[in-house]
C-alpha positions in Angstrom: -36.2 -28.8 -18.2 -38.1 -32.1 -18.6 -35.8 -34.1 -16.3 -34.6 -34.0 -12.7 -31.2 -33.8 -11.2 -31.6 -37.2 -9.8 -32.3 -38.5 -13.4 -29.2 -36.8 -14.8 -27.0 -38.1 -12.0 -28.4 -41.6 -12.6 -27.6 -41.4 -16.2 -24.1 -40.2 -15.5 -23.5 -43.0 -13.0 -24.6 -45.6 -15.5 -22.2 -44.2 -18.1 -19.4 -43.9 -15.6 -19.6 -47.6 -14.7 -18.8 -48.4 -18.2 -15.9 -45.9 -18.4 -14.3 -47.6 -15.4 -13.0 -50.2 -17.8 -11.4 -47.9 -20.2 -7.7 -48.2 -20.9 -5.1 -45.4 -20.7 -4.8 -45.4 -24.5 -8.6 -45.2 -24.8 -9.0 -42.2 -22.6 -6.0 -40.5 -24.2 -7.5 -40.9 -27.6 -10.8 -39.5 -26.5 -9.2 -36.5 -24.8 -7.2 -35.8 -27.8 -10.2 -36.1 -30.1 -12.1 -33.6 -28.0 -9.4 -30.9 -28.0 -8.6 -31.4 -31.6 -12.3 -31.0 -32.6 -12.5 -27.6 -31.0 -9.0 -26.4 -32.1 -9.9 -26.5 -35.7 -10.1 -22.9 -37.1 -13.7 -23.0 -38.4 -15.3 -24.4 -35.3 -13.1 -22.3 -33.0 -14.2 -19.1 -34.8 -17.8 -20.0 -34.6 -17.7 -20.8 -30.9 -15.8 -17.6 -30.2 -18.3 -15.5 -32.1 -21.3 -17.1 -30.6 -19.8 -16.8 -27.1 -19.2 -13.1 -27.6 -22.6 -12.6 -29.0 -24.3 -14.3 -26.0 -22.2 -12.8 -23.2 -20.8 -9.6 -24.7 -17.7 -10.3 -22.7 -14.1 -10.4 -23.9 -12.8 -10.5 -27.4 -13.5 -13.0 -30.3 -9.7 -13.4 -31.1 -8.8 -14.1 -27.4 -11.4 -16.9 -27.4 -10.2 -18.3 -30.6 -6.6 -18.4 -29.1 -7.9 -20.3 -26.0 -9.3 -23.0 -28.3 -6.6 -23.2 -30.8 -3.5 -22.6 -28.7 -4.1 -22.7 -25.0 -6.3 -25.8 -25.0 -3.8 -28.0 -27.0 -1.1 -26.8 -24.7 -3.2 -27.9 -21.7 -3.8 -31.3 -23.3 0.0 -31.7 -23.9 0.9 -31.0 -20.3 -1.8 -33.4 -18.8 -1.0 -36.2 -21.2 2.1 -36.6 -19.3 0.2 -37.5 -16.2 -1.0 -41.1 -16.1 -4.5 -41.5 -15.1 -5.3 -45.2 -15.3 -4.1 -48.2 -13.3 -0.6 -48.2 -11.8 0.7 -44.7 -12.2 3.6 -44.7 -9.7 6.0 -47.2 -8.1 8.7 -46.6 -5.5 10.4 -50.0 -4.8 12.7 -48.6 -2.2 9.7 -47.6 -0.1 7.6 -50.6 -1.2 4.8 -48.3 -2.5 2.6 -48.5 -5.6 0.0 -45.8 -6.5 -3.2 -46.8 -8.4 -5.4 -44.2 -10.1 -9.1 -44.7 -9.8 -12.1 -42.6 -10.9 -13.8 -40.2 -8.6 -17.3 -40.9 -10.0 -19.8 -38.2 -11.1 -18.4 -34.6 -11.1 -20.4 -31.4 -11.0 -18.7 -28.6 -12.9 -19.9 -25.0 -12.4 -19.0 -23.0 -15.6 -18.4 -19.2 -15.4 -19.8 -16.7 -18.0 -16.3 -15.3 -18.4 -14.9 -18.5 -19.8 -17.8 -20.6 -21.1 -16.1 -21.5 -24.3 -13.0 -23.1 -22.7 -13.8 -24.4 -19.2 -16.2 -27.1 -20.4 -13.6 -28.6 -22.8 -10.9 -28.4 -20.2 -12.9 -30.0 -17.5 -14.3 -32.5 -20.0 -11.0 -33.9 -21.3 -9.6 -34.2 -17.7 -12.8 -35.9 -16.6 -12.7 -38.5 -19.4 -9.0 -39.2 -18.7 -10.0 -39.9 -15.1 -12.7 -42.2 -16.3 -15.3 -40.0 -14.7 -18.7 -38.7 -15.8 -19.3 -34.9 -15.5 -22.4 -32.7 -15.4 -22.0 -29.2 -16.5 -23.9 -26.3 -14.8 -23.6 -23.2 -16.9 -24.0 -19.6 -15.8 -27.4 -18.4 -17.0 -25.7 -15.6 -19.0 -23.8 -18.2 -21.1 -26.1 -21.3 -21.1 -26.5 -21.4 -24.9 -22.9 -21.6 -25.7 -22.0 -24.0 -22.9 -24.9 -26.3 -23.9 -23.7 -26.2 -27.6 -20.2 -27.1 -26.6 -21.3 -30.0 -24.3 -23.6 -31.3 -27.1 -20.6 -31.3 -29.5 -18.5 -33.2 -26.9 -21.3 -35.7 -26.5 -21.3 -36.2 -30.3 -17.6 -36.9 -30.2 -18.1 -39.6 -27.6 -21.1 -41.1 -29.5 -19.1 -41.4 -32.7 -16.4 -43.3 -30.9 -18.8 -45.8 -29.4 -18.5 -44.3 -25.9 -21.6 -43.5 -23.6 -22.3 -39.8 -24.4 -23.9 -39.5 -21.0 -20.3 -39.2 -19.6 -21.1 -35.5 -20.5 -24.3 -33.9 -19.5 -25.5 -30.4 -19.2 -28.2 -28.5 -17.4 -29.8 -26.5 -20.2 -31.9 -24.2 -17.9 -29.5 -23.5 -14.9 -30.4 -21.7 -11.7 -28.8 -21.3 -8.3 -31.2 -23.8 -6.8 -30.6 -26.4 -9.5 -26.8 -25.9 -9.1 -27.0 -26.4 -5.4 -29.0 -29.7 -5.9 -26.5 -30.9 -8.5 -23.5 -30.2 -6.2 -25.2 -32.0 -3.3 -25.9 -35.0 -5.5 -22.4 -35.5 -7.2 -19.2 -36.9 -5.7 -17.1 -33.7 -6.3 -17.5 -30.2 -7.5 -15.2 -28.0 -9.5 -16.4 -24.5 -9.1 -14.7 -22.1 -11.6 -16.0 -18.6 -11.0 -16.4 -15.8 -8.5 -16.4 -15.8 -4.7 -20.1 -16.3 -4.4 -20.0 -19.4 -6.6 -17.2 -20.9 -4.6 -18.9 -20.1 -1.3 -22.1 -21.9 -2.5 -20.1 -24.9 -3.7 -18.4 -25.1 -0.2 -21.8 -25.2 1.3 -22.9 -28.2 -0.7 -21.7 -30.8 1.8 -19.5 -32.5 -0.8 -15.8 -32.1 -1.7 -15.0 -29.0 -3.7 -12.1 -27.6 -5.9 -12.7 -23.9 -6.1 -10.9 -20.8 -7.4 -10.6 -17.7 -5.3 -10.9 -14.1 -6.3 -8.0 -12.6 -8.4 -6.6 -9.2 -7.9 -3.0 -9.4 -9.0 -0.6 -6.7 -8.0 2.5 -6.4 -10.2 5.8 -4.9 -8.8 8.2 -3.0 -11.0 11.5 -2.4 -9.2 14.5 -0.3 -10.2 16.2 -3.3 -11.9 13.4 -3.9 -14.4 13.7 -3.7 -18.1 11.0 -1.0 -18.3 10.0 -1.2 -21.9 9.8 -5.0 -21.6 7.7 -4.7 -18.4 5.3 -2.2 -19.9 4.7 -4.4 -22.9 4.1 -7.4 -20.8 1.8 -5.7 -18.3 -0.2 -4.4 -21.4 -0.6 -8.0 -22.7 -1.6 -9.3 -19.3 -4.0 -6.5 -18.6 -5.8 -6.5 -22.0 -6.1 -10.2 -22.8 -9.8 -11.1 -23.4 -10.7 -7.5 -22.3 -9.5 -8.4 -18.8 -12.3 -11.0 -18.4 -10.0 -13.4 -16.5 -9.2 -13.2 -12.8 -5.5 -13.4 -13.6 -5.2 -10.0 -15.4 -3.0 -7.4 -13.7 -5.1 -5.2 -11.6 -2.6 -3.0 -9.9 1.1 -2.0 -10.6 3.4 -1.0 -7.8 6.3 1.0 -9.2 9.5 2.2 -7.6 9.4 5.9 -7.2 12.6 6.6 -9.2 11.2 4.8 -12.3 7.5 5.7 -11.8 7.2 8.5 -14.3 9.3 6.6 -16.9 7.1 3.5 -16.4 3.8 5.4 -16.8 5.2 7.1 -20.0 6.1 3.6 -21.4 2.6 2.2 -20.5 1.1 5.1 -22.4 3.2 4.2 -25.4 1.7 0.7 -25.1 -1.8 2.1 -25.4 -2.5 3.1 -21.9 -4.6 6.3 -21.2 -3.6 8.1 -18.0 -6.9 9.4 -16.3 -6.9 12.6 -14.5 -8.6 13.0 -11.2 -12.0 14.1 -12.6 -11.9 11.3 -15.1 -10.9 8.8 -12.4 -14.0 9.8 -10.3 -16.2 9.5 -13.5 -14.9 6.0 -14.1 -15.4 5.0 -10.5 -19.1 6.1 -10.6 -19.8 3.7 -13.5 -17.6 0.9 -12.7 -19.4 0.2 -9.4 -23.1 0.4 -8.9 -24.4 0.0 -5.4 -21.0 -1.5 -4.4 -21.0 -4.1 -7.2 -19.1 -4.2 -10.4 -21.2 -2.9 -13.3 -22.0 -5.7 -15.8 -22.0 -3.0 -18.5 -18.3 -2.4 -17.8 -16.9 -5.9 -17.0 -14.8 -7.3 -19.8 -16.1 -4.7 -22.3 -14.0 -2.6 -24.9 -12.1 0.3 -23.4 -14.1 2.7 -25.6 -17.3 1.4 -24.1 -16.0 2.1 -20.6 -15.0 5.7 -21.6 -18.4 6.2 -23.2 -20.3 5.1 -20.1 -18.1 7.3 -17.9 -18.5 10.3 -20.3 -14.9 10.8 -21.0 -13.0 11.1 -24.2 -9.9 8.9 -25.0 -8.0 8.3 -28.2 -9.3 5.6 -30.5 -6.0 3.7 -30.2 -6.4 3.3 -26.4 -6.1 -0.2 -25.0 -6.6 0.4 -21.4 -7.1 3.1 -18.8 -4.6 3.9 -16.0 -5.7 5.4 -12.7 -3.3 6.5 -10.0 -4.0 5.6 -6.4 -2.4 5.9 -3.0 -4.7 3.9 -0.7 -6.3 0.4 -0.3 -9.6 -0.7 1.1 -13.3 0.1 0.9 -12.6 3.8 0.4 -10.3 3.1 -2.5 -12.3 0.8 -4.7 -9.7 0.9 -7.4 -7.5 -1.2 -5.1 -9.9 -4.1 -5.7 -10.6 -6.6 -8.6 -12.1 -4.8 -11.6 -12.4 -7.4 -14.3 -12.1 -4.6 -16.8 -9.5 -2.6 -18.8 -8.6 -0.4 -15.8 -5.1 -0.6 -14.4 -4.4 1.0 -10.9 -0.9 2.5 -10.5 0.9 2.8 -7.1 4.3 4.3 -6.2 6.5 2.9 -3.6 9.8 4.2 -2.0 12.8 2.2 -0.5 13.2 -0.2 1.1 11.8 -2.9 -1.1 9.8 -4.2 1.9 7.4 -1.3 1.2 6.4 -2.8 -2.0 5.8 -6.2 -0.4 3.7 -4.5 2.3 1.6 -2.7 -0.3 1.1 -5.9 -2.3 0.0 -7.7 0.8 -2.4 -4.9 1.7 -3.9 -5.0 -1.7 -4.4 -8.9 -1.8 -5.7 -8.9 1.8 -8.4 -6.4 0.7 -9.2 -8.6 -2.3 -7.5 -11.6 -4.0 -5.6 -13.3 -1.2 -3.8 -16.4 -2.3 -4.3 -16.0 -6.0 -1.3 -14.5 -7.8 1.3 -11.7 -7.8 3.9 -10.8 -10.3 7.1 -8.9 -10.4 9.4 -7.3 -13.1 12.9 -7.4 -11.7 16.3 -8.9 -12.2 17.1 -8.6 -8.5 17.1 -12.3 -7.2 16.9 -11.1 -3.5 13.8 -9.0 -4.3 12.1 -11.8 -6.2 12.8 -14.4 -3.4 11.7 -12.0 -0.7 8.5 -11.1 -2.6 7.7 -14.8 -3.0 8.5 -15.6 0.7 6.6 -12.8 2.2 3.4 -12.6 0.1 0.4 -14.9 0.8 0.1 -16.2 -2.8 -0.1 -19.4 -4.7 1.9 -18.1 -7.7 4.6 -15.5 -8.5 5.2 -14.9 -12.1 8.5 -13.2 -12.9 9.1 -10.9 -15.9 5.9 -12.3 -17.6 2.4 -11.1 -18.3 0.6 -12.4 -15.3 -2.7 -12.7 -17.2 -2.0 -15.7 -19.5 1.2 -17.0 -17.6 0.1 -17.9 -14.1 -2.3 -20.5 -15.6 0.6 -22.0 -17.4 1.9 -21.2 -20.8 4.1 -22.8 -23.5 7.0 -20.6 -22.2 6.9 -21.5 -18.5 6.7 -24.7 -16.4 3.4 -24.0 -14.6 0.8 -26.6 -15.2 -1.5 -25.4 -18.1 -5.0 -24.9 -16.6 -8.2 -22.9 -16.7 -8.8 -23.0 -12.9 -6.5 -21.7 -10.3 -6.6 -22.8 -6.7 -5.8 -20.1 -4.1 -5.1 -22.2 -1.0 -6.5 -21.6 2.3 -5.7 -17.9 1.9 -8.5 -17.7 -0.7 -10.8 -20.3 0.9 -9.7 -23.2 -1.4 -8.6 -26.7 -0.6 -5.7 -26.4 -3.0 -3.1 -23.9 -4.0 -2.3 -25.8 -7.2 -3.2 -25.1 -10.9 -6.0 -27.5 -11.4 -4.8 -30.5 -13.5 -5.3 -34.1 -14.1 -4.4 -35.2 -10.6 -7.3 -33.4 -9.1 -9.7 -35.6 -11.2 -8.4 -38.8 -9.7 -8.7 -40.9 -6.6 -5.6 -42.8 -5.4 -5.1 -46.2 -3.9 -1.7 -46.8 -2.2 -0.4 -50.4 -2.0 2.2 -51.0 0.6 4.5 -54.0 0.9 7.0 -54.7 3.7 10.5 -53.4 3.2 13.6 -54.3 5.2 15.0 -51.4 7.3 17.6 -51.5 10.0 16.8 -50.3 13.5 17.5 -46.7 13.8 19.6 -45.6 16.8 18.4 -42.4 18.4 21.4 -40.3 17.2 20.4 -41.0 13.6 16.8 -40.0 14.3 17.3 -36.9 16.3 20.9 -35.9 15.4 21.7 -32.6 17.1 18.1 -31.3 17.1 17.7 -31.7 20.8 20.8 -29.9 21.9 19.1 -26.6 22.6 15.8 -28.1 23.6 14.5 -28.2 27.2 12.6 -31.4 28.1 
């Protein structure tokens, strides 16, 4: 690297000063151009193959789908959010909200999603009239650098300063730390250690917490439908994403039927000896084994020395405990699904889900397959979670999909439960500063009875 972080930031600031004068139409056109460029079949396939070659994580088809389907859907959602000038007026309250740029953003890019996160962060950044500097994970620096250079070329062809997008070609922890300390805001998409480092930078941070989604299946669930959707959520991109179902909590009276249906969906139910073999290779010195994370299920079986059918899509292990002594209760980032059984009342399922997320994944997501509205509401009220997906594959749905109303994103805040500043799906509003303009309004004097009503009747003063 023949440049310093200060030089990169200075280049970004110079470009951002020009972007401050862009119109809403101009930034929308640029965002659309970026997403359209990567959604074309030929480039999407090339990017997906090169990503898989460099990282050995996930599947080529899943990465193609992110670029050709998920990314345009994310653009569609965010184009509905104004990002330039006056974006909201409330005449009754005398308030006007004006959107302004943040400045220069640092974006930490994970190796599990290096093909999509830079594009997503990039089009949100340009719509906010910001500059952004990407810090790739060392394991995926080639593909992230290639993507950013393509994005720079799009800007250049449209007469826009290409230094609105910059990338650190030879990343390291020390360089990333310096970058975060030099920029105005950091978006840290990745594991807990990355988010912790970002929070220590001394600058504002939007981070994502650890995922470890438990999915409840109660007695009212459509079991075949639930099994199919859990398979979809578990197997997407070889479970590289933090949203993949990690555990299922099944009501005891439908437990055996559900496991049978999951096996029909391609699950392989490991016996106790096979479970122990998998555990030995899935964790090495207490850390997830990089040879297992987001790899094909047959690779996992080979590493563990067990034989599974060729058609197997994922492996199921049964568990009855949570915590350090039960590692399968934690996040696995692999095609391993942990199965638990619960008995009545339904509060037992909630207690188990809370125990699992408190061990790992607090604040991220939970899901439920149920038609019992009381169960769904109780589950949502009594779990410390930012999202509850209902009768959907959690992996692929909690980050927004074409078939639900959640904001489409590639980064999920986990609230203070997960050590994050937001519990939102990261979207356009997080790439903006706001200025509020307040003008006087006429309001009659409020008598005390209208202010307090009956709220003080039972209060001792």
